[in-house]
ZAMARGU-4260 file (C-alpha; in steps of 0.2 Angstrom, whole numbers, plus 5000, padded with zeros to 4 digits):
<rodrens>
0) 5160/5575/5349 | 5169/5581/5364 | 5172/5600/5364 | 5189/5607/5357 | 5202/5610/5370
5) 5207/5627/5374 | 5224/5625/5367 | 5217/5621/5350 | 5231/5610/5345 | 5229/5598/5330
10) 5242/5584/5330 | 5244/5572/5315 | 5256/5557/5312 | 5258/5553/5294 | 5268/5537/5288
15) 5271/5531/5271 | 5280/5514/5269 | 5284/5509/5251 | 5302/5503/5250 | 5298/5485/5257
20) 5313/5473/5257 | 5305/5456/5254 | 5297/5457/5236 | 5291/5439/5237 | 5277/5443/5249
25) 5278/5462/5252 | 5282/5470/5235 | 5288/5488/5234 | 5275/5501/5232 | 5277/5516/5221
30) 5266/5530/5230 | 5265/5529/5249 | 5280/5540/5252 | 5273/5553/5240 | 5256/5551/5248
35) 5264/5554/5265 | 5272/5570/5259 | 5257/5577/5250 | 5245/5573/5264 | 5257/5580/5277
40) 5258/5596/5268 | 5239/5598/5266 | 5237/5595/5285 | 5250/5608/5289 | 5239/5620/5279
45) 5225/5615/5290 | 5234/5620/5306 | 5240/5602/5310 | 5257/5599/5319 | 5262/5585/5308
50) 5275/5571/5312 | 5279/5565/5295 | 5289/5548/5293 | 5293/5537/5278 | 5299/5520/5275
55) 5300/5516/5294 | 5306/5500/5301 | 5297/5491/5315 | 5307/5499/5329 | 5305/5516/5321
60) 5286/5514/5319 | 5285/5510/5338 | 5295/5525/5343 | 5286/5537/5331 | 5269/5531/5338
65) 5275/5534/5356 | 5281/5551/5351 | 5264/5554/5343 | 5255/5549/5359 | 5266/5560/5370
70) 5261/5575/5360 | 5242/5573/5360 | 5239/5580/5378 | 5221/5584/5376 | 5222/5592/5359
75) 5208/5597/5348 | 5210/5584/5336 | 5222/5569/5333 | 5224/5561/5315 | 5234/5546/5310
80) 5237/5542/5292 | 5246/5527/5285 | 5250/5522/5267 | 5257/5505/5264 | 5254/5486/5267
85) 5242/5480/5280 | 5237/5463/5284 | 5223/5455/5295 | 5225/5440/5306 | 5210/5433/5315
90) 5200/5449/5312 | 5215/5460/5319 | 5223/5472/5308 | 5242/5475/5307 | 5252/5489/5298
95) 5268/5482/5290 | 5285/5491/5292 | 5297/5491/5278 | 5308/5477/5286 | 5294/5465/5289
100) 5296/5447/5282 | 5280/5438/5282 | 5281/5420/5279 | 5266/5414/5289 | 5251/5420/5299
105) 5260/5417/5315 | 5274/5430/5311 | 5262/5444/5307 | 5259/5450/5325 | 5278/5450/5328
110) 5282/5458/5311 | 5268/5471/5311 | 5261/5485/5321 | 5244/5482/5329 | 5232/5495/5325
115) 5225/5495/5342 | 5242/5502/5348 | 5238/5518/5338 | 5220/5518/5345 | 5227/5516/5363
120) 5238/5531/5361 | 5224/5542/5355 | 5213/5536/5369 | 5226/5540/5382 | 5229/5557/5373
125) 5211/5562/5376 | 5209/5572/5360 | 5192/5580/5356 | 5192/5570/5339 | 5202/5555/5333
130) 5203/5552/5315 | 5212/5536/5308 | 5215/5534/5289 | 5222/5517/5284 | 5227/5516/5265
135) 5234/5500/5272 | 5229/5486/5260 | 5239/5492/5245 | 5241/5479/5231 | 5241/5466/5246
140) 5248/5449/5239 | 5244/5440/5255 | 5229/5427/5252 | 5222/5410/5256 | 5237/5402/5264
145) 5233/5410/5281 | 5221/5401/5292 | 5211/5417/5295 | 5204/5415/5278 | 5206/5421/5260
150) 5203/5439/5264 | 5217/5450/5258 | 5211/5467/5265 | 5209/5474/5282 | 5196/5467/5294
155) 5181/5478/5301 | 5187/5488/5316 | 5182/5483/5333 | 5179/5495/5348 | 5188/5512/5346
160) 5189/5527/5358 | 5174/5538/5360 | 5174/5551/5346 | 5185/5541/5334 | 5182/5540/5315
165) 5191/5525/5306 | 5192/5526/5287 | 5199/5512/5276 | 5204/5515/5257 | 5191/5501/5253
170) 5179/5490/5260 | 5185/5477/5273 | 5192/5462/5265 | 5196/5470/5249 | 5212/5477/5241
175) 5215/5495/5237 | 5224/5501/5221 | 5241/5509/5223 | 5237/5521/5209 | 5246/5525/5193
180) 5251/5543/5195 | 5260/5551/5210 | 5247/5546/5223 | 5237/5531/5228 | 5219/5531/5223
185) 5212/5534/5240 | 5225/5548/5244 | 5222/5556/5227 | 5204/5557/5232 | 5208/5565/5249
190) 5219/5578/5241 | 5205/5582/5228 | 5192/5583/5243 | 5204/5595/5252 | 5202/5607/5238
195) 5183/5608/5240 | 5172/5622/5248 | 5165/5611/5262 | 5179/5605/5273 | 5169/5596/5286
200) 5175/5578/5289 | 5159/5571/5282 | 5160/5581/5266 | 5178/5577/5263 | 5175/5558/5265
205) 5160/5559/5254 | 5169/5568/5240 | 5185/5557/5242 | 5174/5541/5241 | 5165/5547/5225
210) 5182/5551/5217 | 5189/5534/5222 | 5173/5525/5215 | 5173/5534/5199 | 5192/5532/5195
215) 5192/5514/5200 | 5177/5510/5188 | 5186/5520/5174 | 5201/5509/5176 | 5192/5492/5178
220) 5173/5491/5179 | 5174/5475/5188 | 5185/5481/5202 | 5175/5495/5210 | 5184/5502/5225
225) 5173/5510/5239 | 5181/5518/5254 | 5174/5512/5271 | 5170/5524/5285 | 5166/5519/5303
230) 5162/5532/5317 | 5150/5544/5324 | 5141/5554/5311 | 5140/5569/5323 | 5159/5569/5323
235) 5160/5568/5304 | 5148/5583/5302 | 5155/5594/5316 | 5174/5593/5313 | 5181/5604/5300
240) 5198/5603/5292 | 5198/5622/5288 | 5203/5633/5302 | 5195/5650/5304 | 5211/5660/5302
245) 5223/5655/5288 | 5239/5649/5297 | 5250/5657/5283 | 5267/5651/5277 | 5276/5655/5293
250) 5264/5644/5303 | 5265/5630/5291 | 5284/5630/5291 | 5284/5630/5309 | 5273/5614/5310
255) 5284/5606/5298 | 5299/5610/5309 | 5290/5605/5324 | 5287/5588/5316 | 5305/5584/5313
260) 5314/5593/5327 | 5316/5577/5337 | 5321/5566/5322 | 5337/5556/5322 | 5336/5555/5303
265) 5347/5568/5293 | 5335/5565/5278 | 5321/5574/5288 | 5331/5590/5290 | 5337/5589/5272
270) 5319/5588/5266 | 5316/5604/5276 | 5330/5613/5268 | 5324/5608/5251 | 5307/5615/5255
275) 5313/5630/5264 | 5330/5634/5258 | 5329/5651/5267 | 5318/5646/5281 | 5317/5652/5299
280) 5325/5636/5305 | 5339/5634/5292 | 5353/5636/5304 | 5346/5624/5316 | 5343/5611/5302
285) 5360/5612/5295 | 5367/5610/5313 | 5357/5595/5316 | 5363/5587/5299 | 5381/5590/5304
290) 5378/5583/5322 | 5368/5567/5316 | 5381/5563/5302 | 5395/5565/5314 | 5387/5553/5327
295) 5392/5535/5328 | 5378/5523/5321 | 5375/5515/5338 | 5375/5531/5347 | 5358/5540/5348
300) 5358/5557/5340 | 5355/5572/5351 | 5338/5579/5346 | 5335/5598/5348 | 5323/5599/5363
305) 5306/5606/5360 | 5303/5622/5370 | 5292/5618/5385 | 5278/5630/5391 | 5290/5636/5405
310) 5308/5633/5400 | 5326/5636/5405 | 5337/5646/5393 | 5340/5637/5377 | 5357/5630/5373
315) 5368/5639/5361 | 5370/5628/5346 | 5387/5631/5337 | 5383/5641/5321 | 5399/5645/5311
320) 5404/5663/5311 | 5393/5669/5325 | 5397/5676/5342 | 5389/5668/5357 | 5375/5682/5358
325) 5371/5680/5340 | 5371/5661/5341 | 5359/5663/5356 | 5348/5675/5347 | 5347/5664/5332
330) 5340/5650/5343 | 5328/5662/5352 | 5322/5669/5336 | 5319/5652/5328 | 5310/5646/5344
335) 5297/5659/5342 | 5292/5658/5360 | 5289/5672/5373 | 5299/5663/5386 | 5315/5662/5376
340) 5313/5680/5371 | 5311/5685/5389 | 5326/5675/5394 | 5336/5684/5381 | 5331/5701/5387
345) 5336/5697/5405 | 5353/5690/5399 | 5357/5704/5387 | 5347/5719/5393 | 5358/5730/5382
350) 5362/5717/5368 | 5362/5720/5350 | 5345/5712/5347 | 5335/5720/5361 | 5325/5730/5348
355) 5322/5715/5338 | 5317/5705/5353 | 5304/5718/5358 | 5298/5718/5341 | 5295/5699/5341
360) 5286/5701/5358 | 5275/5714/5350 | 5271/5702/5336 | 5267/5689/5349 | 5256/5701/5358
365) 5247/5705/5342 | 5245/5687/5338 | 5238/5683/5355 | 5226/5698/5352 | 5221/5691/5335
370) 5218/5674/5343 | 5207/5681/5356 | 5197/5691/5343 | 5196/5675/5332 | 5189/5665/5347
375) 5177/5679/5351 | 5171/5679/5333 | 5170/5660/5333 | 5159/5661/5349 | 5148/5674/5341
380) 5147/5664/5325 | 5142/5648/5335 | 5129/5657/5345 | 5122/5665/5329 | 5122/5647/5322
385) 5113/5641/5337 | 5100/5655/5336 | 5097/5651/5318 | 5095/5633/5321 | 5083/5637/5335
390) 5073/5648/5324 | 5073/5635/5310 | 5066/5622/5322 | 5053/5634/5329 | 5048/5639/5311
395) 5046/5620/5307 | 5035/5618/5322 | 5024/5633/5318 | 5022/5627/5299 | 5017/5610/5306
400) 5004/5618/5318 | 4997/5628/5304 | 4996/5613/5292 | 4984/5605/5304 | 4966/5608/5307
405) 4964/5605/5326 | 4969/5615/5341 | 4981/5601/5346 | 4994/5606/5334 | 4994/5624/5341
410) 4994/5617/5359 | 5010/5607/5354 | 5018/5622/5347 | 5014/5632/5363 | 5021/5618/5374
415) 5038/5619/5366 | 5038/5638/5363 | 5027/5647/5376 | 5036/5663/5372 | 5040/5660/5354
420) 5038/5672/5339 | 5021/5665/5335 | 5014/5662/5352 | 5001/5675/5351 | 4995/5669/5334
425) 4995/5651/5340 | 4985/5656/5355 | 4973/5665/5344 | 4971/5651/5332 | 4969/5638/5346
430) 4955/5648/5354 | 4946/5651/5338 | 4946/5632/5334 | 4940/5628/5352 | 4926/5640/5350
435) 4921/5633/5333 | 4921/5616/5340 | 4911/5621/5355 | 4898/5630/5344 | 4897/5614/5333
440) 4894/5604/5349 | 4880/5615/5355 | 4872/5615/5338 | 4871/5597/5336 | 4854/5588/5336
445) 4846/5585/5353 | 4852/5569/5362 | 4841/5557/5372 | 4842/5569/5388 | 4825/5572/5395
450) 4817/5588/5389 | 4818/5603/5401 | 4801/5606/5409 | 4795/5623/5403 | 4794/5635/5417
455) 4782/5650/5416 | 4791/5666/5415 | 4782/5682/5417 | 4782/5694/5402 | 4794/5709/5404
460) 4798/5724/5394 | 4807/5740/5396 | 4802/5755/5384 | 4816/5759/5372 | 4828/5745/5379
465) 4839/5740/5371 | 4842/5752/5357 | 4861/5748/5354 | 4873/5733/5356 | 4877/5725/5373
470) 4894/5720/5379 | 4896/5704/5388 | 4913/5703/5397 | 4921/5686/5400 | 4934/5688/5413
475) 4944/5673/5407 | 4954/5668/5391 | 4945/5662/5376 | 4942/5643/5374 | 4937/5639/5392
480) 4920/5633/5398 | 4914/5651/5403 | 4919/5658/5386 | 4910/5644/5377 | 4894/5647/5387
485) 4895/5665/5384 | 4897/5664/5365 | 4883/5652/5363 | 4871/5662/5375 | 4876/5678/5366
490) 4869/5671/5349 | 4852/5667/5357 | 4851/5684/5367 | 4855/5693/5351 | 4840/5686/5343
495) 4829/5689/5358 | 4834/5706/5362 | 4836/5712/5344 | 4853/5720/5347 | 4870/5712/5345
500) 4877/5705/5361 | 4896/5706/5359 | 4908/5695/5369 | 4924/5704/5376 | 4937/5693/5384
505) 4946/5702/5399 | 4956/5689/5407 | 4969/5690/5422 | 4971/5689/5441 | 4959/5674/5442
510) 4945/5683/5434 | 4946/5699/5444 | 4951/5710/5430 | 4936/5707/5420 | 4924/5709/5435
515) 4932/5726/5440 | 4931/5732/5422 | 4912/5728/5421 | 4909/5735/5439 | 4916/5752/5434
520) 4905/5753/5418 | 4889/5763/5417 | 4875/5755/5426 | 4863/5756/5411 | 4860/5738/5406
525) 4872/5738/5391 | 4887/5730/5400 | 4886/5713/5407 | 4899/5701/5414 | 4901/5682/5416
530) 4903/5678/5435 | 4907/5661/5442 | 4910/5652/5458 | 4928/5653/5454 | 4929/5672/5454
535) 4914/5677/5464 | 4911/5664/5478 | 4929/5658/5480 | 4938/5673/5473 | 4930/5686/5485
540) 4935/5675/5500 | 4952/5670/5494 | 4960/5686/5488 | 4962/5699/5502 | 4965/5714/5491
545) 4952/5713/5477 | 4949/5729/5467 | 4931/5725/5466 | 4918/5721/5480 | 4907/5708/5472
550) 4894/5711/5485 | 4892/5729/5483 | 4899/5733/5465 | 4889/5719/5455 | 4871/5715/5453
555) 4866/5696/5450 | 4855/5694/5435 | 4853/5676/5431 | 4861/5659/5434 | 4866/5650/5419
560) 4874/5633/5423 | 4878/5622/5437 | 4891/5607/5436 | 4893/5594/5450 | 4910/5588/5457
565) 4913/5569/5456 | 4924/5559/5467 | 4935/5546/5457 | 4948/5533/5461 | 4959/5522/5451
570) 4949/5506/5446 | 4964/5496/5452 | 4962/5502/5470 | 4953/5493/5484 | 4940/5506/5486
575) 4924/5499/5478 | 4913/5512/5486 | 4913/5528/5497 | 4912/5518/5513 | 4928/5508/5508
580) 4938/5524/5505 | 4932/5532/5521 | 4936/5517/5532 | 4954/5516/5524 | 4957/5534/5527
585) 4952/5533/5545 | 4963/5518/5548 | 4978/5527/5540 | 4977/5546/5544 | 4988/5556/5532
590) 4993/5540/5521 | 4980/5543/5507 | 4982/5558/5496 | 4971/5568/5484 | 4975/5577/5468
595) 4969/5595/5463 | 4972/5607/5449 | 4979/5619/5462 | 4976/5627/5478 | 4960/5637/5480
600) 4951/5628/5465 | 4934/5621/5466 | 4941/5603/5466 | 4952/5608/5481 | 4937/5615/5491
605) 4927/5600/5487 | 4941/5589/5493 | 4942/5599/5509 | 4923/5598/5511 | 4924/5579/5510
610) 4939/5578/5521 | 4930/5589/5534 | 4913/5581/5533 | 4920/5563/5535 | 4932/5568/5548
615) 4947/5562/5538 | 4966/5567/5537 | 4971/5566/5518 | 4987/5574/5510 | 4984/5587/5497
620) 4994/5585/5481 | 4992/5601/5470 | 4995/5601/5451 | 4996/5614/5438 | 4980/5609/5430
625) 4967/5595/5429 | 4976/5585/5415 | 4992/5581/5425 | 4981/5577/5440 | 4971/5565/5431
630) 4986/5557/5423 | 4994/5553/5440 | 4977/5546/5446 | 4977/5535/5431 | 4995/5530/5435
635) 4992/5526/5453 | 5003/5540/5460 | 4988/5548/5469 | 4973/5539/5478 | 4958/5550/5473
640) 4952/5567/5466 | 4937/5578/5464 | 4934/5582/5446 | 4920/5588/5434 | 4912/5573/5426
645) 4916/5579/5408 | 4935/5577/5411 | 4934/5559/5416 | 4919/5552/5407 | 4930/5542/5395
650) 4941/5535/5408 | 4925/5530/5418 | 4917/5521/5403 | 4933/5512/5399 | 4934/5507/5417
655) 4951/5515/5421 | 4943/5526/5434 | 4929/5522/5446 | 4916/5535/5452 | 4911/5534/5470
660) 4900/5549/5473 | 4894/5566/5465 | 4889/5582/5473 | 4873/5591/5469 | 4855/5587/5473
665) 4852/5574/5460 | 4861/5560/5450 | 4869/5564/5434 | 4860/5558/5418 | 4877/5551/5411
670) 4881/5542/5427 | 4864/5536/5434 | 4873/5523/5445 | 4884/5535/5454 | 4875/5541/5470
675) 4875/5559/5477 | 4885/5563/5493 | 4868/5568/5501 | 4861/5550/5497 | 4877/5543/5506
680) 4874/5554/5522 | 4886/5568/5518 | 4875/5583/5512 | 4888/5595/5517 | 4899/5590/5503
685) 4891/5603/5492 | 4903/5611/5481 | 4895/5614/5464 | 4904/5626/5451 | 4892/5638/5443
690) 4891/5651/5430 | 4880/5667/5430 | 4877/5684/5423 | 4880/5700/5433 | 4878/5718/5429
695) 4885/5734/5437 | 4877/5738/5454 | 4864/5752/5451 | 4857/5745/5435 | 4839/5749/5435
700) 4828/5735/5442 | 4816/5734/5427 | 4831/5731/5415 | 4838/5717/5427 | 4821/5709/5428
705) 4820/5710/5409 | 4837/5702/5406 | 4833/5688/5419 | 4818/5683/5410 | 4826/5683/5393
710) 4841/5673/5399 | 4829/5660/5408 | 4819/5658/5391 | 4835/5655/5382 | 4840/5642/5394
715) 4824/5633/5390 | 4829/5630/5372 | 4833/5611/5370 | 4848/5613/5359 | 4856/5624/5372
720) 4851/5611/5386 | 4858/5597/5376 | 4874/5606/5372 | 4878/5610/5390 | 4874/5592/5395
725) 4887/5586/5383 | 4900/5596/5393 | 4892/5589/5409 | 4884/5606/5413 | 4866/5607/5419
730) 4856/5622/5412 | 4850/5630/5428 | 4832/5631/5429 | 4835/5647/5439 | 4823/5659/5446
735) 4822/5678/5448 | 4837/5689/5450 | 4833/5690/5469 | 4834/5671/5470 | 4850/5671/5461
740) 4857/5684/5473 | 4852/5674/5488 | 4860/5658/5480 | 4877/5668/5477 | 4876/5674/5496
745) 4874/5656/5502 | 4887/5648/5490 | 4900/5662/5495 | 4897/5658/5514 | 4900/5639/5510
750) 4916/5642/5501 | 4922/5654/5515 | 4919/5639/5527 | 4929/5627/5517 | 4943/5640/5514
755) 4944/5642/5532 | 4944/5623/5536 | 4958/5620/5523 | 4968/5635/5529 | 4969/5640/5511
760) 4979/5656/5508 | 4984/5664/5491 | 4993/5680/5492
</rodrens>
């Protein structure tokens, strides 16, 4: 539905034709004029400016429809209601005026009003909502003599302007009952629905339909009448007949007067006087009646002009017994417009009605202020409703996530509501499930991987150590690879050391915050921290202002895991091996591209190492994570990528991706056919992410040696080795803490080389 226009106008044309002149084929109907009057009055109560007409001829209907179209002008809503005879010819609907004489099918288009004429006027008027209600097949006597078929009711509507809802009193092809009371059956249903609590268009039509069906069955069980509705459901639900502010008697009277002020029929003004014998427009109505009755039948009656937005002074209609100023004031007062009041004050600055004019202007000011307050209240109400809907949608997403048993549901909630009310709970639950899954993976029975060769580890001990729980800081969020390894290792170390090893997550700043917290702890062997190539080798060279110096503030204890990087391409690419890829890149410098999970990551540095060692020029495409990078590699948007084997194992086995080479000093057990870069003559492509344990600098050497030995013994347990292998991690055979320190120094130097070669900078 289009948004309501700022002027908030609601325009309705209501026509009731019952006094037909040719009873042999279009019999007189009892209720349409009553329906027009009752529906018009109800619509005025809903703030509609209603043009009400009864028993119209063909010429009068065309004129009225044209007047209706001229008033729409981008209004909030336009509504057309017709009660009377309607006929379809070749699936086109025509509304019949009271002077129609239908003797054959060929005469109908000339004797009736094409419904498309009304739709065209509405389309040109560009109202926010168009509503067409046709009770236009009332006791229709026309039947099988027409070539169009035996159908006596209206045909299904064709195309209609956007935002248009079309309603028939009964299903297409059927005949509607005129009713036995004051109103036709469908109009009676509408009037009953207008008394309900829910005045959305959808609720009104639903209530009216139920009323019609019930009453029709009560009258004749074999003649069930079911109203027909065609149009956007969103319009039906969003449009409401009730206005926020009750228009009150004065506003309803004003819309009545506005609907007849251009009429050339004295009966319209007489109807006004009957309804409002002491109304605000009584004098004007009486004057119009005198003028119209005095006019010659052929001469067009002079209709009182409708005040424009910016108007000249109104004409002084002759009102018996009044002086010119009084006559002028009566018209000004009845117009109710600010422009006319201003004109009066300019013309009669010291007139008899200056005080009244100023009072009326104040009323208008108060009304405008009330309207602004109403609009503000409506806006606040709409915003509150939107917030409530958003909260309901988020609650539903959260309930759905809780109902599941996997981390995927919580991930879906976090994708939609990263800052939602339950974001912290979702993250906690997601991380818990990931840890449980990882623990289950590591606890599984051993796979067919080769058993680790036992390495003799010297016995060590430190008197009285440990005698209280140890803290193992993980400088990353729960659920990641480093966190999973830490939690599994902590269980083994707890058993071996005889004291609890408690994992504490301290994420932030690429792993720097956790390192800093551990470095500043007491160097007594009771605080350890998980370090990795990401925050030690790479981070120390990439971040210029680190709060911790990993060389002087931390003591390497033991290496835990190493994971290679695998170069993969799309299986549909022409690169069958590394040589094919290198040759293509050399022939087309800058044409190929590689995907990474972001600047400065391990897969970025591996790509730079490959590019440098092979003497290539390849374009870097950074992504926000590994998953979207792999997705575009699968889709063919990028040519190659360095990734950890675990993230692409399924795609390689399904032959969607092809592995060309792997870093490290040996082939991977899960991919024995993939050669190492060293085998292919590129030993310099040597980026291998690792994880290890560090202690604060100054930790006693005896404690560091003891911890190194216990970690190395833990890594010889086959269940731990197999679990790490399932994550494509190699349990490092390791060595002394001195050997690990030397490895860290060498790896840091290599990463510094590739950072410089790739000109990688992160502030």
